[in-house]
Phi, psi and omega in degrees: 000132180296150182303322181299318180292320178298312179298325179295322179294313178298322178298315180294317177300318179298316178296317179295321177296315178298318180298316179296318182298316182289330176292320178290325185288327182264132178240140178245129181239132178260124179291140178250003181056042183217114183298333180290338184250315190297315182297316182295321182293315181291322176300314182298319180290317180295328180293334177279339180079185182084209180257133179239124178258122176259128176242131174098207183247132180242135179248120179260008180062204181282322189232016181297140182208141176250122180272129181260115179240350179231162175298129181210143176241114182254122186235138175255173179280157176238154174274187185294341179263003177087012180270144182293133176246346172287132185232137171243119179260137174072198182099159178230117186053062188313311176239118188231128175247110186291153175294149178294153180292335180243128177243139354293154182298145179279337181214156176301149177280179182292148176267138182225131175238146180222122184226144169057046176233130176265121179256135183223141176061031182281136183288333178213195183306133181292328181224124176232000000 
């Protein structure tokens, strides 16, 4: 088999692998503006890790909180001017990463990024 064909095959396999990885990594959650549903949906996505895209309005009620245990990037939608349009209402420590049970920690904790999300009426810090 000529070298050019072998390189083409490896290139195609590489592209397919990257495509599958990015599809698995990004999860999209639609806000229902309902604390009974929204907190659980965001928690389930955050527990898987990777990138989570939040669309719409999410209601975390008075004490809703999402515990971060894996590396996760939570991103909201932006309007045409780049302003956040995804909204999280309420909640207490909306995104929370607990301290390790053993101090000093034996390994680094999870990494968390949060972009383009407007938080409103939160009872305590939105990210801890």
